[in-house]
N, C-alpha and C positions, 0 to 999 in steps of 0.2 A: 436216855432216847435208845440206848442199846437193847434194853429188856422189850420196850414197845416193839421195835422192829423185829424182834425175836417172836412175840407172841402172835404178831400178825400173819396170818395165812393168807393174804392176797397173792393172787397169780395173774398173767394176762392170757387169754385165750382168745386166737384168731380164726375163723372158719371161712375157707372158702373165699376169701377175701379178694376182690377186683376192682380196679378203679382206671378210667382212664380220662384224659382232659377232654373237655367239651369240643375243642377245635381239631379234635385227631382221633383217628380211627384205631390207633395204637395202644394197646393195653399197657400201663405203667408198672400195674401188678395183676397179675392175673392167679385163680385157684391156689391163693397163697394161705397156707396153714402154718399156725405157729402156737406153740404152748412154752410160757416162762415159769419156771417155779419160784415160789417165794424165797427171796433173799439171794436170786441168782443173778450171776455179772454176765448179760449174754452179749456179745458184740457183733454188729451186721457189718459185713466189709462186702465190698464191691465196687466196680469202676463207675465213674461220674455216669449219671442219669440211669442208674439200673433200679431205681425205686426206694432207696435207702431213706432219704430225708422225705419223701410221699410217705413211706409207711409210718415215721413218727408223727407226722401232721395228722395222719389218719386216726391215729390213737390218741392223740391228745385232743382231737375234734376239731383241728383248724381246716379239714379238709374231709368233704363229704364221699363216703363210698358208694359205689354203683351195685356191689353185691357182695355177700357174705353177712359175717357179723363179727363184733369185736367186744369182748367180755374182760371188765376189770374187776378183778375178785370175783364177786358173785353177782355182780351186775352187768346188765347187756347196757354196754355203752353206746352202740351204734349197730343198727342193721340197714339193709337196704330198702327194708319196708317202712322206714320212716322213724324206727325208734332212735332217739339220740338224747342223749343227757349232754347238758352243755358243757363245754370245756373248763368252766370255773368249776364245776361240780363233780368231775370225774376224779378227783385226788390224784392227779398228775403233776408231777415236778418237770419243768422244762429248761435245759441250758443250752441256750443257742450260741453257734460259732461266734457270733457278733457281740455276745454278753447280754443285750438288750436289756441294760441298767437304765433307770430313770436318772437322766443327768442332773434335774433340779433336786435331788434327793441325796443326802449323806449316805454312807456306807451303812450306817444302823437303819436309817429309815428304809432303804432299799431290803433289807433284809426283814424287817419288820413288815414290810406292807403285805406279804400273802397271808400273814396271820390276822392283819385287820380285816380281811375278807372271809375268814373263818371264826369270827365271834369268839376268839379267846379272850380271857379276861386280861386286863392290863399286867397282872402279876405273872400269869402265864407267857404273854408274849415277851416280858423282861427277861423272864429265866431263860426260855427257849432262844433268844435272840442272844443273851450273853455267852450261852455255851456255845452256839454256832461259830459266834466271833471269837472264842477261845480255841475251838478245835480249828478253825483255819487262819489262825495267827494273825487276826486284823485288828487286835486290840489299838495298836496305835494309828490306826488308819479309819476307825470307826466316825469320827467326826470330820471326814473328808469327803469332796465330790468325787466320782468317777473320773472328771477330766484331770483330778489330780494325783491318779493311780496309775502305775506301770500294767502292762497288759497281763503279767500274772495275778497283780493283785486284784484286777478287775475279773478275771476266770474265778478268783478266789471268792469274791462276793457273789458271783453269778450261783457258783456251787452251793455256799451258805443259804443264799435265797430259796433254791429249789429245794434244799433239804430240811430247812428249817420247819417246815409244817409236818415232816414224816409223812411224805405221801406213799400211797402203795405202790407207786410206780415211778420211776426218776427217768427220764428220756433225755439222751445226751447227743446233739448233731453235730458231730465234728468239733466238739468243743475248744481243742488243742491245736486246730490246724494252723491258726495264726500267730504261733508264739514259735521263738526261735529252737532251735534242739536240746540246749541244755534246759532250758526252762521246761520244755515240754515233757522231758523225762521225770524231772523234780515234781510236777504236777500228777504225772501219771503213778508215782510212788507215793504222793498224796492219797490220791483218789483211793489206791489199794489200802491204805491204812484206814481212809474213810470206811472202805465197804466192811473192812475186817469188823471195826468198830460198831457199825450203826446197822449193817447188813441190811441195806435197803435192795429193793429188786431194780435192776438196771437193766436198760436197753440202749446201748451205745453204738452210733454210728459212726464209722471211720473208713478211710481209704488206706490208711498206712499199716502195712502187715506188721511190722516190728511191734507196733501200739497195740494191734488186734491179739497176737501172741502174748503179749505181756498182762492184758487187763482181762482177758475173757476165761471164764469158767467153762464158756461154751461158745463156738463160733458159728455163726450163719454165714454162708458163702453166697452172694447173692449176684445174678446177670439178667437182664431183659427181663426184671420182674418176677423171677423163679428162684426157688432154692436149690443151688447146683450142690450143696453139700452142706450138713449140719453135725457137728461134734467137737470133742476137746481140740485145742489149737495142736497137740502131738499127732492126733491121728488124721486130722487134715493135712498136715505137712508130709506125714509119712505113707498116709494110705488114700491118695487124692482119688474122687469119682472119676474123673474126666480130665480131659486136656485143658479145658479153662481153669480149673482149679488149680491143678498141679503147675501151670506157668504163670497163674494170678498168684499164688501164694509162694512165692520165691523162685529164684532161678532153677533151671531142670534141663538136664538132657532127655530128650523124648525120641525113643527109638522103636522101630515095629522089627519083630520077631515071630519064631513059631515056638509051638511047645514042642520040647522033645520027649519029654517024660514028665507026669505028674508025680511027685514023690511024697505026697501026703503032706499031713501038718502044715498045710498053707504053704507048700514049697514047689516051686517047678523048676526044671532045666528048661532054659530057653536059647535057642540059636538066633542069633542075629547075623545078618550075611552069610558069607560061606564059611569062615571059620572061627568065628566067636560064640562061646557057649559061656552062660553064667546061670547062677542060682537066683531065682527072684520071689518075692512074696506074692501071694494072691489071696483073694476071698472067694474067686470063681471056682467051679468044678470044672477045670479046663483039661482038655484030653488032648492026646498027641495029634499034632499037625495043626492045632487052632491057632490062628492068628492072634498076637497079642501086642498092644501097645506097652511101653517099657519104659517107665520113669526112674532116671538116676540122678539125685541131686549132685551138684559138683562136689560137697563136702562127702559123698558116700563112696569116693573112689580114693583109695591109696595108691602114691606113686613111689618109688622105690629106685634107688640108683644100684643097679647090680650088673656085675661084668660078665657074668655067665648067661645073663637071659634079658631080652627087651621084646617088646610087644607094641612100642607105640612111639612116636616122633614128637618133639615140642614144635610147634608152628609159631607160638606167641607166649608171653610171659607179661604179666602186669602187678607190680606190687602194689597192696590196697593198705598197707598200715599193718593191722593184725593177723593177715594172711596175703597169699599171694595166688592171683588167677593164672591158670595156665590153659593155654588152648592147644589139644593133642590131637594128632591123627591116629585113630586106633584102628589098624588094619584096613585104611581106607574110611573109617568113620570118624567124623567130626566129635571131640568130646571137650567139655569144659569141666576142669577140676579146680577146685579152692583146696589148699593146705597151708598149714601153719608151719609146717618143717622146712627148714631151710635146706635146699640142694645144691649142688655145684653144677649141675647141668644148664646149658644154655640154648636158645631158639635153634634148632635144625639137629639137636643131640637125641639121641636114642633113651628110651626109659621103660622101665616095666612098670605096668599098673595093674590093680586088682580091685575088683569092684566089691565093696564090702556088703551094700545091700543095694536092692532094687524093688520095685513095686511094679506089678504088672495087672493089665485088665484087658478084658476080651474086646477087640475091635473087629469090624467088618470088613477092614481094608486087605 
């Protein structure tokens, strides 16, 4: 299967897509553009109701669009003008949150089913199914029925069924959300191994930030039917486009300040309040006096026990296992800090803090 996936140059292209439900005037997705490269693992993340699952259903052909077009590989799959390839002919695999396995079929029969719809020979079906069963560790369960399997085993069957036909595109709609934390992490590891070996093109929907960071080659942050930001997990975490992305993608201290000096090389000196001055990264051509919104992740702050100097006071602390969360008052400004370092200071004590990193964007406020 690996060679077949490498050779295929299929991709997904979406242009100016828009859709809304018949009983609503609000657009679920509007003016939506997306291009997915062959072999890419793209994760779409956003809050409930932002259009994530609707997007997958449009690509699969389960929902009809009102505007735009969807191209899978080199074939136009759907347009607002009425061109529509039936779902079963789109060369798309779909993994549902609810598994959607046939309850009256064995594991092997469930995995074989999509191949029977594609006119594979009996020998081809047998070879592909046996390989999928082996890859997903289902040898001991192949003659059992879904009701006899655990949640993790059912999800492996759903994944094997979606991949056995080597689809041009694999769509996954929050497939691990019903699993416990430990099992979810194990299946995530298996997904990464599967993607490395078979290299399918994947569009994966989740609302779990940790899962998104772990799986994605590229992240699409979606809100109210529009892409807020697209990029690598690192870029989105460290350089968010706006307040929504910054707050949705992990805890953040969000402050407002003004530029004192643009030092070049993407760095600005910024004043926050009356007495706080920090260096912050920026992609904008900011000038002195401009107002900026400053994002500081709790892990970007270093706290030190110094006898000769202090600039903050501890107002609360909470042990979280691998790290400790501190709430600080920083010259009148509240600040959240996370650290793995052990300190002897307690609530009410003075402390010295240093901002190691910060990101700023221009604001009209």
